[in-house]
PDB file of N, H, CA, C and O in Angstrom:
ATOM      1  N   MET A   1      12.752  18.157   6.386  1.00  0.00           N
ATOM      2  CA  MET A   1      12.984  16.747   6.585  1.00  0.00           C
ATOM      3  C   MET A   1      11.634  16.052   6.664  1.00  0.00           C
ATOM      4  O   MET A   1      10.761  16.443   7.439  1.00  0.00           O
ATOM      5  N   ALA A   2      11.478  15.026   5.858  1.00  0.00           N
ATOM      6  H   ALA A   2      12.187  14.708   5.228  1.00  0.00           H
ATOM      7  CA  ALA A   2      10.193  14.344   5.781  1.00  0.00           C
ATOM      8  C   ALA A   2       9.832  13.591   7.058  1.00  0.00           C
ATOM      9  O   ALA A   2       8.652  13.392   7.345  1.00  0.00           O
ATOM     10  N   TYR A   3      10.827  13.175   7.817  1.00  0.00           N
ATOM     11  H   TYR A   3      11.786  13.336   7.583  1.00  0.00           H
ATOM     12  CA  TYR A   3      10.527  12.463   9.060  1.00  0.00           C
ATOM     13  C   TYR A   3      11.614  12.743  10.090  1.00  0.00           C
ATOM     14  O   TYR A   3      12.720  13.168   9.759  1.00  0.00           O
ATOM     15  N   ASN A   4      11.271  12.496  11.324  1.00  0.00           N
ATOM     16  H   ASN A   4      10.372  12.151  11.593  1.00  0.00           H
ATOM     17  CA  ASN A   4      12.198  12.686  12.427  1.00  0.00           C
ATOM     18  C   ASN A   4      12.632  11.311  12.929  1.00  0.00           C
ATOM     19  O   ASN A   4      11.841  10.619  13.570  1.00  0.00           O
ATOM     20  N   PRO A   5      13.868  10.900  12.654  1.00  0.00           N
ATOM     21  CA  PRO A   5      14.309   9.580  13.091  1.00  0.00           C
ATOM     22  C   PRO A   5      14.398   9.458  14.617  1.00  0.00           C
ATOM     23  O   PRO A   5      14.538   8.356  15.147  1.00  0.00           O
ATOM     24  N   TYR A   6      14.317  10.578  15.310  1.00  0.00           N
ATOM     25  H   TYR A   6      14.203  11.473  14.880  1.00  0.00           H
ATOM     26  CA  TYR A   6      14.415  10.576  16.766  1.00  0.00           C
ATOM     27  C   TYR A   6      13.044  10.561  17.440  1.00  0.00           C
ATOM     28  O   TYR A   6      12.962  10.560  18.668  1.00  0.00           O
ATOM     29  N   GLU A   7      11.982  10.550  16.660  1.00  0.00           N
ATOM     30  H   GLU A   7      12.050  10.551  15.663  1.00  0.00           H
ATOM     31  CA  GLU A   7      10.615  10.584  17.181  1.00  0.00           C
ATOM     32  C   GLU A   7      10.432   9.528  18.254  1.00  0.00           C
ATOM     33  O   GLU A   7      10.866   8.401  18.016  1.00  0.00           O
ATOM     34  N   PRO A   8       9.850   9.770  19.376  1.00  0.00           N
ATOM     35  CA  PRO A   8       9.066  10.938  19.782  1.00  0.00           C
ATOM     36  C   PRO A   8       9.905  12.069  20.375  1.00  0.00           C
ATOM     37  O   PRO A   8       9.348  13.087  20.785  1.00  0.00           O
ATOM     38  N   GLU A   9      11.222  11.918  20.429  1.00  0.00           N
ATOM     39  H   GLU A   9      11.674  11.090  20.096  1.00  0.00           H
ATOM     40  CA  GLU A   9      12.080  13.009  20.906  1.00  0.00           C
ATOM     41  C   GLU A   9      12.180  14.080  19.819  1.00  0.00           C
ATOM     42  O   GLU A   9      11.867  13.825  18.656  1.00  0.00           O
ATOM     43  N   ASP A  10      12.617  15.277  20.207  1.00  0.00           N
ATOM     44  H   ASP A  10      12.871  15.484  21.152  1.00  0.00           H
ATOM     45  CA  ASP A  10      12.819  16.352  19.245  1.00  0.00           C
ATOM     46  C   ASP A  10      13.937  15.988  18.279  1.00  0.00           C
ATOM     47  O   ASP A  10      14.836  15.216  18.615  1.00  0.00           O
ATOM     48  N   TYR A  11      13.871  16.550  17.078  1.00  0.00           N
ATOM     49  H   TYR A  11      13.140  17.176  16.805  1.00  0.00           H
ATOM     50  CA  TYR A  11      14.926  16.365  16.092  1.00  0.00           C
ATOM     51  C   TYR A  11      16.228  16.898  16.687  1.00  0.00           C
ATOM     52  O   TYR A  11      16.259  18.007  17.219  1.00  0.00           O
ATOM     53  N   SER A  12      17.293  16.117  16.598  1.00  0.00           N
ATOM     54  H   SER A  12      17.268  15.216  16.166  1.00  0.00           H
ATOM     55  CA  SER A  12      18.508  16.528  17.305  1.00  0.00           C
ATOM     56  C   SER A  12      19.800  16.395  16.507  1.00  0.00           C
ATOM     57  O   SER A  12      20.883  16.496  17.085  1.00  0.00           O
ATOM     58  N   TRP A  13      19.720  16.175  15.207  1.00  0.00           N
ATOM     59  H   TRP A  13      18.840  16.093  14.738  1.00  0.00           H
ATOM     60  CA  TRP A  13      20.955  16.093  14.432  1.00  0.00           C
ATOM     61  C   TRP A  13      21.561  17.493  14.365  1.00  0.00           C
ATOM     62  O   TRP A  13      20.917  18.410  13.856  1.00  0.00           O
ATOM     63  N   PRO A  14      22.771  17.681  14.860  1.00  0.00           N
ATOM     64  CA  PRO A  14      23.311  19.031  15.018  1.00  0.00           C
ATOM     65  C   PRO A  14      23.654  19.753  13.711  1.00  0.00           C
ATOM     66  O   PRO A  14      23.536  20.977  13.658  1.00  0.00           O
ATOM     67  N   LEU A  15      24.066  19.060  12.675  1.00  0.00           N
ATOM     68  H   LEU A  15      24.162  18.065  12.718  1.00  0.00           H
ATOM     69  CA  LEU A  15      24.531  19.739  11.464  1.00  0.00           C
ATOM     70  C   LEU A  15      23.472  20.689  10.880  1.00  0.00           C
ATOM     71  O   LEU A  15      23.756  21.877  10.724  1.00  0.00           O
ATOM     72  N   PRO A  16      22.257  20.206  10.552  1.00  0.00           N
ATOM     73  CA  PRO A  16      21.276  21.160  10.018  1.00  0.00           C
ATOM     74  C   PRO A  16      20.877  22.227  11.037  1.00  0.00           C
ATOM     75  O   PRO A  16      20.599  23.370  10.674  1.00  0.00           O
ATOM     76  N   LYS A  17      20.853  21.847  12.305  1.00  0.00           N
ATOM     77  H   LYS A  17      21.079  20.919  12.600  1.00  0.00           H
ATOM     78  CA  LYS A  17      20.449  22.801  13.332  1.00  0.00           C
ATOM     79  C   LYS A  17      21.487  23.913  13.516  1.00  0.00           C
ATOM     80  O   LYS A  17      21.163  24.980  14.038  1.00  0.00           O
ATOM     81  N   ASN A  18      22.733  23.671  13.091  1.00  0.00           N
ATOM     82  H   ASN A  18      22.997  22.805  12.668  1.00  0.00           H
ATOM     83  CA  ASN A  18      23.759  24.713  13.151  1.00  0.00           C
ATOM     84  C   ASN A  18      23.528  25.806  12.115  1.00  0.00           C
ATOM     85  O   ASN A  18      23.946  26.948  12.310  1.00  0.00           O
ATOM     86  N   TYR A  19      22.863  25.461  11.017  1.00  0.00           N
ATOM     87  H   TYR A  19      22.523  24.534  10.859  1.00  0.00           H
ATOM     88  CA  TYR A  19      22.721  26.399   9.904  1.00  0.00           C
ATOM     89  C   TYR A  19      21.290  26.840   9.635  1.00  0.00           C
ATOM     90  O   TYR A  19      21.070  27.840   8.952  1.00  0.00           O
ATOM     91  N   LEU A  20      20.327  26.116  10.158  1.00  0.00           N
ATOM     92  H   LEU A  20      20.505  25.303  10.713  1.00  0.00           H
ATOM     93  CA  LEU A  20      18.919  26.404   9.884  1.00  0.00           C
ATOM     94  C   LEU A  20      18.169  26.641  11.182  1.00  0.00           C
ATOM     95  O   LEU A  20      18.457  26.020  12.205  1.00  0.00           O
ATOM     96  N   LYS A  21      17.211  27.540  11.128  1.00  0.00           N
ATOM     97  H   LYS A  21      16.977  28.045  10.297  1.00  0.00           H
ATOM     98  CA  LYS A  21      16.401  27.819  12.308  1.00  0.00           C
ATOM     99  C   LYS A  21      15.187  26.894  12.291  1.00  0.00           C
ATOM    100  O   LYS A  21      14.340  26.969  11.401  1.00  0.00           O
ATOM    101  N   GLU A  22      15.124  26.025  13.290  1.00  0.00           N
ATOM    102  H   GLU A  22      15.812  25.964  14.013  1.00  0.00           H
ATOM    103  CA  GLU A  22      14.040  25.049  13.357  1.00  0.00           C
ATOM    104  C   GLU A  22      12.694  25.763  13.463  1.00  0.00           C
ATOM    105  O   GLU A  22      12.530  26.700  14.245  1.00  0.00           O
ATOM    106  N   GLY A  23      11.737  25.302  12.659  1.00  0.00           N
ATOM    107  H   GLY A  23      11.870  24.541  12.024  1.00  0.00           H
ATOM    108  CA  GLY A  23      10.414  25.904  12.634  1.00  0.00           C
ATOM    109  C   GLY A  23      10.264  26.970  11.569  1.00  0.00           C
ATOM    110  O   GLY A  23       9.145  27.368  11.244  1.00  0.00           O
ATOM    111  N   GLU A  24      11.383  27.444  11.016  1.00  0.00           N
ATOM    112  H   GLU A  24      12.292  27.121  11.280  1.00  0.00           H
ATOM    113  CA  GLU A  24      11.351  28.434   9.942  1.00  0.00           C
ATOM    114  C   GLU A  24      12.038  27.886   8.692  1.00  0.00           C
ATOM    115  O   GLU A  24      11.395  27.659   7.667  1.00  0.00           O
ATOM    116  N   ASP A  25      13.351  27.677   8.790  1.00  0.00           N
ATOM    117  H   ASP A  25      13.873  27.862   9.623  1.00  0.00           H
ATOM    118  CA  ASP A  25      14.121  27.134   7.670  1.00  0.00           C
ATOM    119  C   ASP A  25      14.143  25.613   7.684  1.00  0.00           C
ATOM    120  O   ASP A  25      14.292  24.976   6.641  1.00  0.00           O
ATOM    121  N   LEU A  26      13.996  25.045   8.851  1.00  0.00           N
ATOM    122  H   LEU A  26      13.875  25.563   9.698  1.00  0.00           H
ATOM    123  CA  LEU A  26      14.058  23.595   9.031  1.00  0.00           C
ATOM    124  C   LEU A  26      12.714  23.104   9.562  1.00  0.00           C
ATOM    125  O   LEU A  26      12.352  23.364  10.710  1.00  0.00           O
ATOM    126  N   LEU A  27      11.992  22.401   8.720  1.00  0.00           N
ATOM    127  H   LEU A  27      12.286  22.190   7.788  1.00  0.00           H
ATOM    128  CA  LEU A  27      10.714  21.803   9.109  1.00  0.00           C
ATOM    129  C   LEU A  27      10.899  20.302   9.128  1.00  0.00           C
ATOM    130  O   LEU A  27      11.410  19.719   8.172  1.00  0.00           O
ATOM    131  N   VAL A  28      10.482  19.676  10.218  1.00  0.00           N
ATOM    132  H   VAL A  28      10.067  20.150  10.995  1.00  0.00           H
ATOM    133  CA  VAL A  28      10.706  18.245  10.403  1.00  0.00           C
ATOM    134  C   VAL A  28       9.388  17.563  10.729  1.00  0.00           C
ATOM    135  O   VAL A  28       8.606  18.052  11.545  1.00  0.00           O
ATOM    136  N   GLY A  29       9.148  16.412  10.074  1.00  0.00           N
ATOM    137  H   GLY A  29       9.784  16.014   9.412  1.00  0.00           H
ATOM    138  CA  GLY A  29       7.981  15.585  10.388  1.00  0.00           C
ATOM    139  C   GLY A  29       6.674  16.319  10.209  1.00  0.00           C
ATOM    140  O   GLY A  29       6.356  16.757   9.103  1.00  0.00           O
ATOM    141  N   LYS A  30       5.916  16.458  11.270  1.00  0.00           N
ATOM    142  H   LYS A  30       6.174  16.101  12.168  1.00  0.00           H
ATOM    143  CA  LYS A  30       4.582  17.066  11.225  1.00  0.00           C
ATOM    144  C   LYS A  30       4.627  18.464  10.624  1.00  0.00           C
ATOM    145  O   LYS A  30       3.804  18.801   9.772  1.00  0.00           O
ATOM    146  N   GLN A  31       5.587  19.281  11.064  1.00  0.00           N
ATOM    147  H   GLN A  31       6.255  19.007  11.755  1.00  0.00           H
ATOM    148  CA  GLN A  31       5.697  20.642  10.530  1.00  0.00           C
ATOM    149  C   GLN A  31       5.905  20.609   9.017  1.00  0.00           C
ATOM    150  O   GLN A  31       5.296  21.397   8.294  1.00  0.00           O
ATOM    151  N   PHE A  32       6.753  19.712   8.535  1.00  0.00           N
ATOM    152  H   PHE A  32       7.248  19.072   9.122  1.00  0.00           H
ATOM    153  CA  PHE A  32       7.054  19.583   7.113  1.00  0.00           C
ATOM    154  C   PHE A  32       5.806  19.223   6.307  1.00  0.00           C
ATOM    155  O   PHE A  32       5.471  19.891   5.329  1.00  0.00           O
ATOM    156  N   TRP A  33       5.123  18.156   6.734  1.00  0.00           N
ATOM    157  H   TRP A  33       5.395  17.614   7.529  1.00  0.00           H
ATOM    158  CA  TRP A  33       3.976  17.669   5.967  1.00  0.00           C
ATOM    159  C   TRP A  33       2.781  18.614   6.044  1.00  0.00           C
ATOM    160  O   TRP A  33       2.065  18.793   5.059  1.00  0.00           O
ATOM    161  N   ASP A  34       2.566  19.214   7.202  1.00  0.00           N
ATOM    162  H   ASP A  34       3.148  19.068   8.003  1.00  0.00           H
ATOM    163  CA  ASP A  34       1.462  20.162   7.317  1.00  0.00           C
ATOM    164  C   ASP A  34       1.754  21.447   6.529  1.00  0.00           C
ATOM    165  O   ASP A  34       0.822  22.119   6.087  1.00  0.00           O
ATOM    166  N   PHE A  35       3.023  21.792   6.351  1.00  0.00           N
ATOM    167  H   PHE A  35       3.780  21.246   6.710  1.00  0.00           H
ATOM    168  CA  PHE A  35       3.396  22.929   5.510  1.00  0.00           C
ATOM    169  C   PHE A  35       3.125  22.614   4.039  1.00  0.00           C
ATOM    170  O   PHE A  35       2.584  23.448   3.313  1.00  0.00           O
ATOM    171  N   LEU A  36       3.500  21.412   3.604  1.00  0.00           N
ATOM    172  H   LEU A  36       3.939  20.734   4.195  1.00  0.00           H
ATOM    173  CA  LEU A  36       3.291  21.035   2.205  1.00  0.00           C
ATOM    174  C   LEU A  36       1.817  20.903   1.850  1.00  0.00           C
ATOM    175  O   LEU A  36       1.389  21.306   0.768  1.00  0.00           O
ATOM    176  N   GLY A  37       1.053  20.338   2.763  1.00  0.00           N
ATOM    177  H   GLY A  37       1.401  20.010   3.642  1.00  0.00           H
ATOM    178  CA  GLY A  37      -0.371  20.165   2.528  1.00  0.00           C
ATOM    179  C   GLY A  37      -1.135  21.254   3.247  1.00  0.00           C
ATOM    180  O   GLY A  37      -1.184  22.406   2.816  1.00  0.00           O
ATOM    181  N   GLU A  38      -1.712  20.866   4.324  1.00  0.00           N
ATOM    182  H   GLU A  38      -1.672  19.930   4.675  1.00  0.00           H
ATOM    183  CA  GLU A  38      -2.430  21.787   5.206  1.00  0.00           C
ATOM    184  C   GLU A  38      -2.470  21.138   6.574  1.00  0.00           C
ATOM    185  O   GLU A  38      -2.031  19.999   6.730  1.00  0.00           O
ATOM    186  N   GLU A  39      -2.982  21.834   7.557  1.00  0.00           N
ATOM    187  H   GLU A  39      -3.338  22.760   7.430  1.00  0.00           H
ATOM    188  CA  GLU A  39      -3.084  21.276   8.906  1.00  0.00           C
ATOM    189  C   GLU A  39      -3.810  19.926   8.833  1.00  0.00           C
ATOM    190  O   GLU A  39      -4.894  19.833   8.258  1.00  0.00           O
ATOM    191  N   GLY A  40      -3.216  18.899   9.408  1.00  0.00           N
ATOM    192  H   GLY A  40      -2.335  18.974   9.875  1.00  0.00           H
ATOM    193  CA  GLY A  40      -3.816  17.563   9.406  1.00  0.00           C
ATOM    194  C   GLY A  40      -3.227  16.626   8.368  1.00  0.00           C
ATOM    195  O   GLY A  40      -3.528  15.433   8.384  1.00  0.00           O
ATOM    196  N   THR A  41      -2.389  17.135   7.459  1.00  0.00           N
ATOM    197  H   THR A  41      -2.144  18.104   7.446  1.00  0.00           H
ATOM    198  CA  THR A  41      -1.789  16.291   6.423  1.00  0.00           C
ATOM    199  C   THR A  41      -0.934  15.192   7.033  1.00  0.00           C
ATOM    200  O   THR A  41      -0.996  14.045   6.591  1.00  0.00           O
ATOM    201  N   TYR A  42      -0.135  15.526   8.045  1.00  0.00           N
ATOM    202  H   TYR A  42      -0.085  16.458   8.404  1.00  0.00           H
ATOM    203  CA  TYR A  42       0.737  14.542   8.692  1.00  0.00           C
ATOM    204  C   TYR A  42      -0.090  13.421   9.311  1.00  0.00           C
ATOM    205  O   TYR A  42       0.221  12.242   9.138  1.00  0.00           O
ATOM    206  N   LYS A  43      -1.137  13.791  10.026  1.00  0.00           N
ATOM    207  H   LYS A  43      -1.390  14.749  10.166  1.00  0.00           H
ATOM    208  CA  LYS A  43      -2.001  12.795  10.662  1.00  0.00           C
ATOM    209  C   LYS A  43      -2.655  11.900   9.606  1.00  0.00           C
ATOM    210  O   LYS A  43      -2.765  10.689   9.796  1.00  0.00           O
ATOM    211  N   GLU A  44      -3.081  12.495   8.508  1.00  0.00           N
ATOM    212  H   GLU A  44      -2.991  13.479   8.354  1.00  0.00           H
ATOM    213  CA  GLU A  44      -3.698  11.718   7.430  1.00  0.00           C
ATOM    214  C   GLU A  44      -2.691  10.744   6.809  1.00  0.00           C
ATOM    215  O   GLU A  44      -3.037   9.601   6.510  1.00  0.00           O
ATOM    216  N   LEU A  45      -1.457  11.190   6.616  1.00  0.00           N
ATOM    217  H   LEU A  45      -1.175  12.118   6.859  1.00  0.00           H
ATOM    218  CA  LEU A  45      -0.423  10.304   6.076  1.00  0.00           C
ATOM    219  C   LEU A  45      -0.173   9.114   6.999  1.00  0.00           C
ATOM    220  O   LEU A  45      -0.035   7.983   6.532  1.00  0.00           O
ATOM    221  N   LEU A  46      -0.115   9.364   8.299  1.00  0.00           N
ATOM    222  H   LEU A  46      -0.228  10.282   8.678  1.00  0.00           H
ATOM    223  CA  LEU A  46       0.084   8.270   9.248  1.00  0.00           C
ATOM    224  C   LEU A  46      -1.059   7.261   9.167  1.00  0.00           C
ATOM    225  O   LEU A  46      -0.823   6.056   9.258  1.00  0.00           O
ATOM    226  N   GLN A  47      -2.284   7.731   8.999  1.00  0.00           N
ATOM    227  H   GLN A  47      -2.475   8.709   8.926  1.00  0.00           H
ATOM    228  CA  GLN A  47      -3.434   6.835   8.867  1.00  0.00           C
ATOM    229  C   GLN A  47      -3.328   6.005   7.589  1.00  0.00           C
ATOM    230  O   GLN A  47      -3.626   4.811   7.593  1.00  0.00           O
ATOM    231  N   ILE A  48      -2.906   6.636   6.505  1.00  0.00           N
ATOM    232  H   ILE A  48      -2.664   7.606   6.502  1.00  0.00           H
ATOM    233  CA  ILE A  48      -2.739   5.918   5.230  1.00  0.00           C
ATOM    234  C   ILE A  48      -1.661   4.842   5.370  1.00  0.00           C
ATOM    235  O   ILE A  48      -1.851   3.708   4.932  1.00  0.00           O
ATOM    236  N   PHE A  49      -0.529   5.200   5.982  1.00  0.00           N
ATOM    237  H   PHE A  49      -0.375   6.121   6.338  1.00  0.00           H
ATOM    238  CA  PHE A  49       0.549   4.221   6.186  1.00  0.00           C
ATOM    239  C   PHE A  49       0.060   3.043   7.021  1.00  0.00           C
ATOM    240  O   PHE A  49       0.404   1.895   6.740  1.00  0.00           O
ATOM    241  N   GLU A  50      -0.731   3.321   8.031  1.00  0.00           N
ATOM    242  H   GLU A  50      -1.011   4.254   8.259  1.00  0.00           H
ATOM    243  CA  GLU A  50      -1.280   2.268   8.886  1.00  0.00           C
ATOM    244  C   GLU A  50      -2.182   1.333   8.079  1.00  0.00           C
ATOM    245  O   GLU A  50      -2.063   0.112   8.179  1.00  0.00           O
ATOM    246  N   GLU A  51      -3.075   1.903   7.287  1.00  0.00           N
ATOM    247  H   GLU A  51      -3.172   2.895   7.205  1.00  0.00           H
ATOM    248  CA  GLU A  51      -3.997   1.096   6.471  1.00  0.00           C
ATOM    249  C   GLU A  51      -3.239   0.227   5.473  1.00  0.00           C
ATOM    250  O   GLU A  51      -3.533  -0.959   5.323  1.00  0.00           O
ATOM    251  N   VAL A  52      -2.276   0.815   4.804  1.00  0.00           N
ATOM    252  H   VAL A  52      -2.037   1.778   4.927  1.00  0.00           H
ATOM    253  CA  VAL A  52      -1.489   0.065   3.817  1.00  0.00           C
ATOM    254  C   VAL A  52      -0.679  -1.026   4.508  1.00  0.00           C
ATOM    255  O   VAL A  52      -0.566  -2.139   3.993  1.00  0.00           O
ATOM    256  N   GLY A  53      -0.114  -0.711   5.674  1.00  0.00           N
ATOM    257  H   GLY A  53      -0.205   0.193   6.093  1.00  0.00           H
ATOM    258  CA  GLY A  53       0.652  -1.702   6.420  1.00  0.00           C
ATOM    259  C   GLY A  53      -0.189  -2.901   6.816  1.00  0.00           C
ATOM    260  O   GLY A  53       0.253  -4.043   6.700  1.00  0.00           O
ATOM    261  N   VAL A  54      -1.404  -2.640   7.285  1.00  0.00           N
ATOM    262  H   VAL A  54      -1.763  -1.711   7.380  1.00  0.00           H
ATOM    263  CA  VAL A  54      -2.309  -3.729   7.673  1.00  0.00           C
ATOM    264  C   VAL A  54      -2.643  -4.588   6.454  1.00  0.00           C
ATOM    265  O   VAL A  54      -2.695  -5.815   6.538  1.00  0.00           O
ATOM    266  N   GLU A  55      -2.869  -3.924   5.326  1.00  0.00           N
ATOM    267  H   GLU A  55      -2.827  -2.927   5.258  1.00  0.00           H
ATOM    268  CA  GLU A  55      -3.231  -4.648   4.103  1.00  0.00           C
ATOM    269  C   GLU A  55      -2.063  -5.471   3.558  1.00  0.00           C
ATOM    270  O   GLU A  55      -2.257  -6.592   3.088  1.00  0.00           O
ATOM    271  N   LEU A  56      -0.862  -4.919   3.620  1.00  0.00           N
ATOM    272  H   LEU A  56      -0.704  -4.009   4.002  1.00  0.00           H
ATOM    273  CA  LEU A  56       0.297  -5.593   3.029  1.00  0.00           C
ATOM    274  C   LEU A  56       0.993  -6.578   3.957  1.00  0.00           C
ATOM    275  O   LEU A  56       1.769  -7.414   3.494  1.00  0.00           O
ATOM    276  N   LYS A  57       0.734  -6.495   5.248  1.00  0.00           N
ATOM    277  H   LYS A  57       0.104  -5.816   5.624  1.00  0.00           H
ATOM    278  CA  LYS A  57       1.432  -7.350   6.202  1.00  0.00           C
ATOM    279  C   LYS A  57       1.355  -8.836   5.850  1.00  0.00           C
ATOM    280  O   LYS A  57       2.399  -9.487   5.820  1.00  0.00           O
ATOM    281  N   PRO A  58       0.166  -9.414   5.580  1.00  0.00           N
ATOM    282  CA  PRO A  58       0.134 -10.841   5.254  1.00  0.00           C
ATOM    283  C   PRO A  58       0.883 -11.177   3.965  1.00  0.00           C
ATOM    284  O   PRO A  58       1.493 -12.241   3.858  1.00  0.00           O
ATOM    285  N   ILE A  59       0.837 -10.287   3.003  1.00  0.00           N
ATOM    286  H   ILE A  59       0.342  -9.423   3.090  1.00  0.00           H
ATOM    287  CA  ILE A  59       1.543 -10.520   1.730  1.00  0.00           C
ATOM    288  C   ILE A  59       3.048 -10.521   1.973  1.00  0.00           C
ATOM    289  O   ILE A  59       3.761 -11.393   1.477  1.00  0.00           O
ATOM    290  N   LEU A  60       3.530  -9.541   2.740  1.00  0.00           N
ATOM    291  H   LEU A  60       2.950  -8.833   3.144  1.00  0.00           H
ATOM    292  CA  LEU A  60       4.965  -9.460   3.029  1.00  0.00           C
ATOM    293  C   LEU A  60       5.442 -10.628   3.879  1.00  0.00           C
ATOM    294  O   LEU A  60       6.526 -11.164   3.647  1.00  0.00           O
ATOM    295  N   GLU A  61       4.644 -11.025   4.858  1.00  0.00           N
ATOM    296  H   GLU A  61       3.764 -10.591   5.047  1.00  0.00           H
ATOM    297  CA  GLU A  61       5.022 -12.170   5.692  1.00  0.00           C
ATOM    298  C   GLU A  61       5.119 -13.439   4.858  1.00  0.00           C
ATOM    299  O   GLU A  61       6.031 -14.243   5.052  1.00  0.00           O
ATOM    300  N   LYS A  62       4.190 -13.621   3.938  1.00  0.00           N
ATOM    301  H   LYS A  62       3.449 -12.968   3.780  1.00  0.00           H
ATOM    302  CA  LYS A  62       4.215 -14.792   3.063  1.00  0.00           C
ATOM    303  C   LYS A  62       5.481 -14.777   2.201  1.00  0.00           C
ATOM    304  O   LYS A  62       6.124 -15.810   2.014  1.00  0.00           O
ATOM    305  N   LYS A  63       5.831 -13.606   1.683  1.00  0.00           N
ATOM    306  H   LYS A  63       5.309 -12.767   1.836  1.00  0.00           H
ATOM    307  CA  LYS A  63       7.024 -13.481   0.849  1.00  0.00           C
ATOM    308  C   LYS A  63       8.278 -13.790   1.668  1.00  0.00           C
ATOM    309  O   LYS A  63       9.155 -14.517   1.201  1.00  0.00           O
ATOM    310  N   VAL A  64       8.371 -13.248   2.880  1.00  0.00           N
ATOM    311  H   VAL A  64       7.659 -12.658   3.259  1.00  0.00           H
ATOM    312  CA  VAL A  64       9.529 -13.502   3.739  1.00  0.00           C
ATOM    313  C   VAL A  64       9.632 -14.991   4.070  1.00  0.00           C
ATOM    314  O   VAL A  64      10.723 -15.560   4.049  1.00  0.00           O
ATOM    315  N   ASP A  65       8.499 -15.617   4.374  1.00  0.00           N
ATOM    316  H   ASP A  65       7.612 -15.154   4.391  1.00  0.00           H
ATOM    317  CA  ASP A  65       8.500 -17.054   4.659  1.00  0.00           C
ATOM    318  C   ASP A  65       9.028 -17.856   3.475  1.00  0.00           C
ATOM    319  O   ASP A  65       9.793 -18.803   3.652  1.00  0.00           O
ATOM    320  N   SER A  66       8.614 -17.470   2.259  1.00  0.00           N
ATOM    321  H   SER A  66       7.992 -16.700   2.116  1.00  0.00           H
ATOM    322  CA  SER A  66       9.076 -18.213   1.082  1.00  0.00           C
ATOM    323  C   SER A  66      10.566 -17.993   0.857  1.00  0.00           C
ATOM    324  O   SER A  66      11.253 -18.900   0.386  1.00  0.00           O
ATOM    325  N   LEU A  67      11.077 -16.820   1.178  1.00  0.00           N
ATOM    326  H   LEU A  67      10.520 -16.084   1.561  1.00  0.00           H
ATOM    327  CA  LEU A  67      12.508 -16.546   1.022  1.00  0.00           C
ATOM    328  C   LEU A  67      13.322 -17.314   2.065  1.00  0.00           C
ATOM    329  O   LEU A  67      14.425 -17.780   1.777  1.00  0.00           O
ATOM    330  N   GLU A  68      12.779 -17.442   3.271  1.00  0.00           N
ATOM    331  H   GLU A  68      11.884 -17.064   3.506  1.00  0.00           H
ATOM    332  CA  GLU A  68      13.484 -18.191   4.317  1.00  0.00           C
ATOM    333  C   GLU A  68      13.643 -19.652   3.918  1.00  0.00           C
ATOM    334  O   GLU A  68      14.648 -20.274   4.263  1.00  0.00           O
ATOM    335  N   LYS A  69      12.680 -20.208   3.205  1.00  0.00           N
ATOM    336  H   LYS A  69      11.864 -19.703   2.925  1.00  0.00           H
ATOM    337  CA  LYS A  69      12.763 -21.605   2.751  1.00  0.00           C
ATOM    338  C   LYS A  69      13.859 -21.792   1.710  1.00  0.00           C
ATOM    339  O   LYS A  69      14.480 -22.851   1.628  1.00  0.00           O
ATOM    340  N   ILE A  70      14.083 -20.758   0.924  1.00  0.00           N
ATOM    341  H   ILE A  70      13.578 -19.898   0.991  1.00  0.00           H
ATOM    342  CA  ILE A  70      15.122 -20.817  -0.116  1.00  0.00           C
ATOM    343  C   ILE A  70      16.509 -20.742   0.516  1.00  0.00           C
ATOM    344  O   ILE A  70      17.433 -21.424   0.073  1.00  0.00           O
ATOM    345  N   ILE A  71      16.649 -19.940   1.520  1.00  0.00           N
ATOM    346  H   ILE A  71      15.898 -19.386   1.880  1.00  0.00           H
ATOM    347  CA  ILE A  71      17.948 -19.731   2.160  1.00  0.00           C
ATOM    348  C   ILE A  71      18.187 -20.863   3.078  1.00  0.00           C
ATOM    349  O   ILE A  71      19.225 -20.914   3.738  1.00  0.00           O
TER     350      ILE A  71
END
C-alpha cells in the first residue's frame, strides 16, 4: 500500500491484514517506499511533496478563486 490513510496510527484495515502478514507480504507507507527504493526514499518523497505543494499552492488558490466567481 502506497500510503496509510490512518497515519499516524498503524494501518488497521482488517481485510488485507486477514490474508497478509504485515511487514512481509503487506508493506504500508514508509515500509513500501523504502522497499521500492532504499532506506530514506519515503522521507525524500515527503520532502518532494512538500516542495511541490509550496510551489503550487498560490496557483491552485488562484484557480479556486476564479472558479468560485463563476459559481
